[in-house]
C-alpha positions as CSV (number, residue, x, y, z in Angstrom):
1,M,40.7,-41.6,38.0
2,N,43.8,-42.3,35.9
3,Q,42.7,-42.8,32.3
4,Y,45.8,-41.4,30.6
5,Q,47.7,-44.2,29.0
6,L,51.5,-43.6,29.2
7,N,53.9,-44.9,26.7
8,P,55.1,-48.2,28.2
9,D,58.6,-47.6,26.8
10,L,58.8,-44.1,28.2
11,F,61.7,-44.8,30.6
12,N,63.4,-47.4,28.5
13,A,66.6,-46.6,26.6
14,D,64.9,-47.1,23.2
15,V,62.0,-44.7,23.8
16,K,61.1,-42.9,20.6
17,F,61.8,-39.2,20.3
18,E,60.1,-37.0,17.8
19,P,59.6,-33.3,17.3
20,I,56.1,-32.2,18.5
21,R,55.7,-30.2,15.3
22,A,56.0,-33.4,13.3
23,G,52.7,-34.6,14.8
24,F,51.1,-31.3,13.8
25,G,52.2,-31.8,10.2
26,R,50.6,-35.2,10.1
27,G,47.4,-34.0,11.8
28,L,47.0,-31.0,9.5
29,K,47.2,-33.3,6.4
30,A,44.7,-35.8,7.9
31,A,42.3,-33.0,8.9
32,A,42.5,-31.5,5.4
33,Q,41.8,-34.9,3.8
34,A,38.6,-35.0,5.9
35,N,37.5,-31.4,5.3
36,D,38.1,-29.5,2.0
37,K,37.5,-26.2,3.7
38,I,40.9,-26.4,5.4
39,V,43.6,-24.1,4.0
40,A,47.1,-23.4,5.1
41,L,49.2,-20.3,5.0
42,C,52.9,-19.9,5.9
43,A,55.4,-17.0,6.3
44,D,58.3,-18.5,4.4
45,L,58.9,-21.3,6.9
46,T,56.9,-24.1,5.4
47,D,59.2,-27.0,5.9
48,S,60.4,-25.9,9.3
49,T,56.8,-25.7,10.6
50,Q,55.9,-29.0,9.0
51,V,53.3,-27.5,6.7
52,G,55.2,-29.0,3.8
53,L,53.1,-32.2,4.0
54,F,50.0,-30.2,3.5
55,R,51.5,-28.2,0.6
56,E,52.5,-31.4,-1.2
57,A,49.1,-33.0,-0.8
58,F,47.0,-29.9,-1.4
59,P,49.0,-27.3,-3.4
60,D,45.8,-25.4,-4.5
61,R,44.8,-24.9,-0.8
62,F,48.2,-23.6,0.3
63,I,49.3,-19.9,0.3
64,E,52.9,-18.8,0.8
65,I,52.6,-15.3,2.2
66,G,56.3,-14.7,2.6
67,I,58.0,-12.9,5.4
68,S,55.0,-10.8,6.2
69,E,53.5,-12.2,9.4
70,Q,50.9,-9.4,10.0
71,N,49.6,-10.0,6.5
72,L,49.6,-13.8,7.2
73,V,46.9,-13.5,9.8
74,T,44.8,-10.8,8.2
75,V,44.6,-12.9,5.0
76,A,43.7,-15.9,7.2
77,S,40.9,-13.9,8.8
78,G,39.5,-13.0,5.4
79,L,39.6,-16.6,4.3
80,A,37.7,-17.5,7.5
81,L,35.1,-14.9,6.6
82,A,34.8,-16.6,3.2
83,G,34.0,-20.0,4.9
84,K,37.5,-21.5,5.0
85,I,39.3,-23.0,8.0
86,P,42.8,-21.4,7.8
87,F,45.9,-22.6,9.6
88,A,48.4,-19.8,9.7
89,S,51.9,-20.9,10.6
90,S,55.3,-19.4,11.4
91,Y,57.8,-19.4,14.3
92,A,56.1,-18.4,17.6
93,A,58.6,-15.5,17.9
94,F,56.8,-14.0,14.9
95,N,53.4,-15.6,15.2
96,P,52.0,-14.3,17.6
97,G,55.2,-12.4,18.5
98,R,55.1,-10.0,15.7
99,N,51.4,-10.0,14.7
100,W,49.6,-10.1,18.1
101,E,47.5,-6.9,17.4
102,Q,46.3,-8.3,14.0
103,I,45.4,-11.6,15.7
104,R,43.5,-9.7,18.4
105,T,41.6,-7.4,16.1
106,T,41.0,-9.2,12.9
107,I,40.6,-12.8,14.2
108,A,39.6,-12.9,17.9
109,L,37.4,-9.8,18.0
110,N,35.4,-11.2,15.1
111,D,35.5,-14.7,16.5
112,R,37.0,-16.1,13.2
113,P,38.0,-19.8,13.3
114,V,41.6,-19.2,12.4
115,K,44.3,-21.5,13.8
116,I,47.5,-19.7,14.8
117,V,50.4,-22.2,14.7
118,G,53.4,-21.0,16.7
119,S,56.3,-23.4,16.0
120,H,59.8,-23.4,17.5
121,A,58.5,-22.1,20.9
122,G,60.5,-22.1,24.2
123,I,64.2,-22.4,25.0
124,S,64.5,-25.7,23.2
125,V,65.0,-23.7,20.0
126,G,68.5,-23.7,21.4
127,P,71.3,-22.0,19.4
128,D,69.0,-19.5,17.8
129,G,69.1,-17.7,21.1
130,A,66.9,-15.2,22.9
131,T,65.5,-13.5,19.8
132,H,63.9,-16.7,18.6
133,Q,63.1,-18.3,21.9
134,M,59.5,-17.3,22.3
135,L,58.6,-17.4,26.0
136,E,55.8,-14.9,26.3
137,D,53.3,-16.5,23.9
138,I,51.2,-18.4,26.4
139,A,50.6,-15.2,28.3
140,L,50.0,-13.2,25.2
141,M,47.4,-15.6,23.7
142,R,45.5,-16.6,26.8
143,V,44.5,-13.1,27.6
144,I,42.7,-12.6,24.2
145,P,39.0,-13.1,24.5
146,N,37.6,-16.0,22.3
147,M,41.1,-17.6,22.0
148,I,41.7,-21.3,22.7
149,V,45.3,-22.1,23.7
150,V,46.7,-25.7,23.3
151,V,50.2,-26.9,24.2
152,P,50.6,-30.6,23.2
153,G,52.9,-32.8,25.3
154,D,54.3,-34.9,22.4
155,S,53.9,-35.5,18.7
156,L,51.1,-37.9,19.0
157,E,49.1,-35.5,21.1
158,A,49.9,-32.7,18.6
159,E,48.4,-34.8,15.8
160,K,45.2,-35.4,17.8
161,A,45.0,-31.8,18.8
162,T,45.4,-30.5,15.3
163,K,42.5,-32.7,14.0
164,L,40.2,-31.5,16.8
165,I,40.9,-27.8,16.6
166,A,40.3,-27.9,12.9
167,E,36.7,-28.6,13.7
168,N,36.1,-26.5,16.8
169,G,34.9,-23.3,15.1
170,K,37.0,-21.0,17.3
171,P,40.2,-18.9,17.1
172,T,42.9,-21.3,18.4
173,Y,46.6,-21.0,19.2
174,I,48.6,-24.2,19.1
175,R,52.2,-24.1,20.5
176,L,54.8,-26.4,19.1
177,A,58.4,-27.2,20.1
178,R,61.3,-27.6,17.6
179,E,63.5,-30.2,19.3
180,K,62.8,-33.9,19.5
181,T,61.2,-34.9,22.7
182,P,60.1,-38.3,24.2
183,I,56.7,-39.6,23.2
184,I,54.9,-39.9,26.5
185,S,51.5,-41.1,25.2
186,T,50.1,-43.7,22.8
187,D,47.8,-43.8,19.9
188,Q,45.0,-44.9,22.3
189,T,45.7,-42.2,24.9
190,P,42.7,-39.8,25.1
191,F,42.9,-36.2,24.2
192,E,40.2,-33.6,24.4
193,V,40.5,-29.8,24.2
194,G,39.8,-28.4,27.6
195,R,40.8,-31.5,29.6
196,A,43.7,-32.1,32.0
197,Y,44.8,-35.6,32.8
198,V,46.0,-37.3,36.0
199,I,48.8,-39.4,34.7
200,R,50.3,-40.4,38.0
201,E,48.4,-40.4,41.3
202,G,50.0,-39.0,44.5
203,R,49.5,-37.5,47.9
204,D,52.2,-35.1,48.8
205,I,52.3,-32.6,45.9
206,S,50.6,-32.0,42.5
207,L,53.1,-31.5,39.7
208,M,51.2,-29.8,36.9
209,G,52.9,-29.6,33.5
210,T,52.2,-28.4,30.0
211,G,53.9,-29.2,26.7
212,A,57.2,-31.2,26.9
213,M,57.6,-30.2,30.6
214,T,55.2,-33.0,31.6
215,Y,57.9,-35.5,30.7
216,Q,60.3,-33.6,33.1
217,L,57.7,-33.9,35.8
218,L,57.4,-37.6,35.3
219,V,61.2,-37.9,35.7
220,A,61.0,-35.8,38.9
221,A,58.2,-37.9,40.3
222,N,60.3,-41.1,39.9
223,L,63.2,-39.4,41.7
224,L,61.0,-38.1,44.5
225,S,59.4,-41.6,45.1
226,E,62.9,-42.8,46.0
227,K,62.9,-40.1,48.8
228,G,59.4,-41.2,50.0
229,I,57.6,-38.2,48.4
230,I,54.6,-39.4,46.3
231,A,53.9,-36.8,43.7
232,E,50.8,-36.6,41.6
233,V,51.4,-35.6,38.0
234,I,48.8,-33.7,36.0
235,H,49.2,-33.1,32.3
236,V,47.6,-29.9,31.1
237,P,47.7,-29.6,27.3
238,T,45.0,-27.0,27.2
239,I,45.8,-23.7,28.9
240,K,42.6,-22.0,27.9
241,P,40.0,-23.1,28.7
242,L,41.7,-24.5,31.8
243,D,40.3,-27.7,33.3
244,N,39.4,-26.1,36.6
245,E,37.8,-29.2,38.1
246,T,40.7,-31.5,37.6
247,I,43.3,-28.9,38.8
248,I,41.3,-28.0,41.9
249,A,40.6,-31.7,42.8
250,S,44.3,-32.5,42.6
251,A,45.3,-29.5,44.7
252,R,42.7,-30.5,47.3
253,R,44.1,-34.1,47.4
254,T,47.7,-33.1,47.8
255,G,47.7,-29.7,49.4
256,R,50.7,-28.4,47.4
257,V,51.2,-27.5,43.7
258,L,54.0,-27.1,41.3
259,T,53.6,-25.9,37.8
260,A,56.1,-26.3,34.9
261,E,56.2,-24.7,31.5
262,E,58.8,-23.9,28.9
263,A,57.7,-20.2,29.0
264,Q,57.5,-17.2,31.3
265,V,55.8,-18.1,34.5
266,A,54.4,-14.6,34.8
267,G,51.1,-14.7,33.0
268,G,51.7,-18.1,31.5
269,F,50.5,-21.5,32.6
270,G,51.8,-21.0,36.1
271,G,50.0,-17.7,36.2
272,A,46.7,-19.3,35.1
273,V,46.9,-22.0,37.8
274,S,47.8,-19.4,40.4
275,E,44.8,-17.2,39.5
276,L,42.5,-20.2,39.7
277,L,43.7,-21.5,43.0
278,G,44.0,-18.0,44.5
279,E,40.3,-17.5,43.8
280,Q,38.9,-20.9,44.6
281,L,41.4,-22.9,46.7
282,P,44.4,-21.0,48.2
283,T,47.2,-23.5,48.0
284,P,51.0,-23.3,48.4
285,I,52.4,-23.1,44.9
286,I,55.8,-22.9,43.2
287,R,56.2,-22.2,39.4
288,I,58.9,-23.7,37.3
289,G,59.8,-21.9,34.0
290,M,61.5,-18.7,32.9
291,Q,61.6,-16.3,35.8
292,D,61.3,-12.8,34.2
293,R,64.4,-13.2,31.9
294,F,65.2,-13.9,28.4
295,G,66.8,-17.1,27.1
296,E,70.3,-17.7,25.9
297,S,72.0,-19.5,23.0
298,G,73.0,-23.1,23.7
299,E,72.1,-26.7,23.1
300,P,68.6,-27.5,24.3
301,L,69.6,-29.9,27.0
302,E,72.3,-27.5,28.1
303,L,69.7,-24.7,28.5
304,F,67.2,-26.9,30.4
305,D,70.0,-27.7,32.9
306,Y,71.2,-24.1,33.0
307,F,67.6,-22.8,33.8
308,H,67.0,-25.6,36.3
309,M,64.1,-27.0,34.2
310,T,65.2,-30.7,34.1
311,G,63.5,-33.4,36.1
312,E,66.5,-33.6,38.4
313,H,66.4,-29.9,39.2
314,I,62.7,-30.0,39.7
315,A,62.9,-33.0,42.1
316,K,65.4,-31.0,44.3
317,K,63.1,-28.0,44.3
318,V,60.1,-30.1,45.3
319,E,62.0,-31.8,48.1
320,E,62.8,-28.5,49.6
321,F,59.3,-27.2,49.0
322,V,57.7,-30.2,50.7
323,Q,60.0,-29.8,53.7
324,N,59.2,-26.1,54.2
325,K,55.6,-25.7,53.1
326,P,52.8,-27.4,54.9
327,Q,49.9,-28.9,53.0
328,Y,46.8,-26.8,52.5
329,H,44.0,-27.5,54.9
330,R,40.4,-26.3,54.7
331,E,40.8,-24.3,57.9
332,Y,43.5,-22.0,56.4
């Protein structure tokens, strides 16, 4: 069952940290080397979003749109109509935050294979504060028909995901974090759009995470094991299409579910899992993430602690949840 290869140094002091967006930059350059139809556009944030590697390698295939995010995606849609594979990048607060209607109408409605790159997502943007801490993007993008939504767990996975979505022929949103995070996977770890992965088997609760929150769930699982609670950890890097089979199978095994995301739980990843289980396998569930509020300015680790999104806080929440919520049984 467990085919996901974790980084063997994950819990060592010298584990490597790298921004998830750095893997995207490498993946975009590699994808473009393999396919000359790939072009990149940016809204005056080329280096921050890691599109700079592409610009240096393929200056004739790069377009600087400037601070004009709505124009960014409409130009990208036109390029897709002309046979190109555009990657349109900016901060997630602006892309899709400012140009959602243009994405919906010019890209998704016409089923254009534009890749929307939302960088600097989540509270880990840190000192930039609530205006730049995009928390609603998962919910915004997963409700658009035809749209694929990918949230890589580390930089290696972001590199693999970028190469794959370049060739999927579909409108796709890829969500990237700014801050350095632990590399949880390896070069050999499988990645497939639409797949979720059991990365730790368990019996008492399923901890389901997306993006960098999967690392926090692994930390929580280690702490819970010391209390005799054996948690299963599921990494879900694709929010849409959701891997219904893996999620339902895990919920059936453990009878309880926790979701974790660096985003609003309402309508986001937690919302997607709740909808699935509510329709197919009613299961006690708790959702970790932003609870109907905006972020605040602070250092990333400080904010994770303040909003109770660290592995330590999650372990305490799970311990209480397991004590108070019985496991699902078929006769419910």
